[in-house]
C-alpha positions, -999 to 999 in steps of 0.1 A, spaced: -124 -790 -17 -156 -766 -18 -169 -757 22 -209 -737 16 -217 -712 46 -240 -683 50 -264 -663 73 -285 -681 88 -326 -673 97 -319 -661 131 -288 -641 118 -311 -620 94 -347 -615 84 -372 -594 69 -383 -583 107 -357 -569 121 -318 -553 118 -288 -577 118 -269 -569 149 -231 -580 137 -211 -587 104 -199 -624 112 -209 -660 103 -218 -686 126 -183 -691 148 -186 -727 140 -191 -719 106 -154 -695 109 -139 -722 132 -146 -749 102 -131 -724 72 -106 -721 91 -101 -754 100 -103 -768 64 -78 -740 50 -51 -758 71 -54 -788 58 -59 -776 19 -44 -749 4 -72 -751 -28 -103 -745 -7 -133 -724 -19 -156 -710 1 -194 -702 -14 -209 -677 6 -248 -671 11 -261 -637 28 -286 -610 21 -255 -583 27 -218 -576 39 -201 -605 64 -168 -603 80 -140 -627 65 -115 -633 89 -100 -658 69 -98 -642 37 -61 -644 35 -65 -685 41 -86 -697 14 -79 -700 -27 -117 -678 -39 -148 -667 -24 -176 -672 -43 -204 -647 -33 -234 -661 -40 -263 -636 -26 -295 -649 -14 -294 -678 -46 -331 -690 -53 -341 -729 -61 -322 -734 -87 -288 -726 -65 -272 -757 -66 -274 -767 -104 -259 -730 -112 -231 -723 -83 -222 -760 -99 -216 -746 -133 -200 -715 -125 -176 -733 -98 -168 -761 -132 -160 -731 -154 -192 -740 -177 -208 -705 -169 -182 -674 -158 -195 -659 -129 -199 -614 -139 -214 -600 -110 -205 -568 -90 -210 -561 -53 -242 -534 -50 -225 -525 -19 -192 -512 -4 -179 -541 25 -162 -526 51 -135 -548 72 -156 -544 103 -192 -529 112 -172 -499 135 -158 -487 98 -194 -481 91 -203 -444 103 -241 -451 108 -230 -475 131 -222 -456 170 -260 -453 163 -274 -489 156 -302 -497 182 -298 -465 202 -329 -455 190 -360 -458 169 -346 -441 137 -309 -443 130 -294 -409 118 -268 -411 87 -246 -384 102 -222 -393 71 -251 -370 55 -249 -372 18 -215 -395 25 -229 -431 27 -215 -459 12 -192 -455 -10 -192 -416 -11 -175 -423 23 -148 -447 21 -138 -433 -6 -139 -395 -2 -124 -404 33 -98 -426 22 -105 -457 40 -100 -490 34 -121 -515 24 -128 -551 24 -143 -546 -13 -150 -518 -29 -184 -508 -40 -190 -521 -79 -161 -552 -70 -161 -580 -91 -138 -605 -106 -145 -633 -136 -126 -666 -149 -108 -638 -176 -92 -601 -178 -105 -570 -190 -87 -536 -204 -95 -502 -206 -82 -487 -239 -99 -458 -246 -122 -433 -235 -140 -408 -264 -162 -378 -252 -187 -363 -276 -183 -322 -263 -156 -310 -235 -181 -283 -233 -220 -292 -217 -248 -265 -222 -282 -269 -204 -303 -296 -222 -270 -310 -238 -263 -349 -237 -230 -359 -230 -215 -394 -253 -190 -413 -243 -175 -443 -258 -154 -469 -237 -132 -494 -259 -127 -521 -235 -110 -558 -247 -113 -590 -229 -78 -598 -229 -81 -635 -214 -93 -667 -229 -124 -674 -217 -160 -653 -227 -173 -629 -203 -191 -600 -193 -177 -568 -181 -196 -535 -161 -183 -504 -174 -187 -478 -145 -191 -440 -151 -178 -418 -120 -179 -380 -117 -167 -361 -101 -158 -316 -91 -128 -313 -76 -131 -275 -77 -162 -275 -62 -168 -253 -31 -196 -276 -23 -190 -305 1 -194 -333 -25 -184 -367 -27 -151 -373 -43 -169 -391 -66 -203 -403 -80 -216 -432 -100 -233 -416 -131 -242 -443 -156 -229 -482 -157 -232 -506 -191 -227 -542 -192 -210 -552 -221 -203 -596 -229 -163 -600 -246 -157 -630 -267 -118 -641 -260 -101 -609 -274 -126 -591 -287 -125 -552 -288 -156 -537 -282 -167 -496 -279 -194 -498 -252 -212 -462 -253 -233 -446 -229 -251 -410 -223 -256 -390 -197 -278 -357 -197 -264 -325 -186 -295 -329 -158 -272 -361 -144 -246 -337 -129 -268 -318 -108 -270 -314 -70 -297 -309 -44 -290 -270 -34 -308 -260 -2 -308 -233 -7 -324 -229 -40 -345 -258 -27 -335 -275 -66 -316 -296 -84 -293 -273 -93 -258 -281 -119 -229 -258 -105 -201 -247 -136 -168 -256 -135 -146 -285 -145 -158 -321 -136 -138 -355 -142 -152 -382 -158 -134 -418 -145 -141 -448 -162 -134 -486 -143 -148 -519 -131 -152 -503 -96 -157 -470 -75 -117 -477 -61 -104 -492 -101 -107 -459 -128 -78 -461 -150 -96 -439 -180 -104 -402 -171 -116 -374 -195 -125 -334 -177 -154 -315 -197 -164 -281 -184 -207 -273 -176 -218 -242 -179 -243 -232 -150 -283 -225 -158 -288 -199 -135 -267 -180 -109 -258 -207 -87 -258 -193 -42 -233 -226 -33 -243 -230 1 -213 -229 27 -217 -248 59 -181 -247 67 -191 -231 100 -216 -250 110 -207 -284 95 -171 -284 90 -173 -324 88 -186 -326 58 -158 -303 45 -129 -330 55 -145 -363 68 -130 -376 97 -116 -409 91 -131 -425 119 -165 -428 116 -170 -425 158 -162 -390 150 -190 -377 133 -211 -354 149 -247 -354 157 -247 -318 165 -232 -309 134 -257 -333 113 -282 -315 125 -269 -280 119 -280 -291 79 -307 -281 67 -335 -305 67 -323 -331 90 -342 -340 123 -336 -335 150 -322 -364 173 -311 -350 202 -348 -347 222 -354 -376 243 -386 -396 218 -417 -409 238 -412 -384 270 -430 -359 254 -457 -353 226 -482 -370 217 -487 -406 203 -507 -416 169 -517 -443 148 -481 -437 134 -462 -442 162 -442 -473 173 -439 -489 204 -404 -485 205 -407 -442 206 -428 -452 238 -406 -471 257 -398 -438 277 -431 -442 294 -447 -465 317 -480 -465 300 -455 -476 269 -439 -503 290 -478 -514 295 -486 -516 262 -457 -532 251 -465 -562 276 -500 -567 264 -491 -561 228 -469 -593 229 -495 -618 248 -514 -609 222 -490 -619 199 -480 -656 214 -504 -673 191 -485 -661 161 -457 -673 175 -471 -702 185 -489 -706 145 -456 -714 131 -441 -741 147 -410 -727 148 -386 -739 174 -357 -717 165 -364 -689 182 -365 -669 146 -403 -663 146 -405 -648 187 -373 -628 177 -395 -614 140 -427 -612 163 -406 -590 188 -387 -564 165 -420 -568 150 -444 -553 177 -416 -532 187 -410 -510 152 -445 -513 134 -468 -485 137 -494 -492 157 -522 -491 127 -501 -518 110 -508 -545 138 -542 -555 121 -522 -570 92 -511 -592 124 -548 -600 129 -552 -570 159 -585 -555 150 -584 -520 143 -601 -507 174 -573 -527 197 -548 -501 179 -565 -474 189 -572 -482 223 -534 -490 228 -528 -453 209 -552 -436 234 -536 -451 262 -500 -445 255 -511 -407 256 -527 -410 296 -565 -414 282 -571 -445 298 -610 -446 301 -611 -443 267 -585 -465 258 -599 -494 276 -630 -490 258 -616 -492 229 -596 -522 238 -630 -540 248 -646 -532 219 -614 -544 192 -617 -577 214 -654 -582 217 -663 -620 203 -666 -621 162 -650 -588 164 -633 -589 127 -594 -571 121 
């Protein structure tokens, strides 16, 4: 039995962020009910991102197709019937729950969401902290099996300007033709800097017939091992021993080899162990990341000051930033009234159009309102009102709303 489910237009769209990782409750209930009567249930899942899967252990197979296009039906049928072999890989880590995402604690609380994990975004956090996930970065199955047999490198010492050639032997040990993505990760276990446990440095997709073995070559440059050094304001390569690991996902890397890199210059390593110790020993609970320690990192934006209460607004500002002021709330009501005609013209009965327009009105810069048919003079008038220059603001509003005024 096959059931097709997925995120709806109300769950995800370009105009607003998702508020949860769940399918519609009726879809979860349907899958759970079908799984009870048929142990061979296959779920085809459509959507643009991560979804929580409370029924995963109750079904036989899950086929994630992403945002499928016009020929989805024919292509999906070929894959389900085995006429083609799926060979895709996940481009993001699938956490077990939204609470497992470090930046989720600040979703919806401000216009700019601080990624408190800093450089440990995505798999860099989960793999470095050792946290369990639903599916790791780079993960994907097919109707055959692959075995990574050997890894050779062109040199064990890398100098500035050198290239490193990796040769990986991989074999299709199954009985169907298939494709595998060979993934290369590197780590610097002895580094005094805070760095992820591993980082993706290269990959290559290879097609193999049943029983066939191929040697895949992937080249890495010396500069591929560079990190951004805020002390030197440049990408620099830290000398030392590096480990190269090869496999089919960030958490399945059966082959490894060590190489030595020579530093191009004497590097003064940044040390934030006093001001930001959380990045040297990552908290396993994502909610334990400290905003104060994040703000102590060089180049970080200060988030502790309230938005929209002090300072001035310009055409790059948003009404979200101004919602803490009475004039900001006034302008938002006016802007939504002006946007009502956009909602009416869509003839949309699902509420999706209203949600998109509301989010765009709140989150988009004032200058971009012109794309919705609002004259630029009106946006300029809103900006003046936000800055409490009311006479000038209302003059621009009237000017922009004169009959025959074009955006």
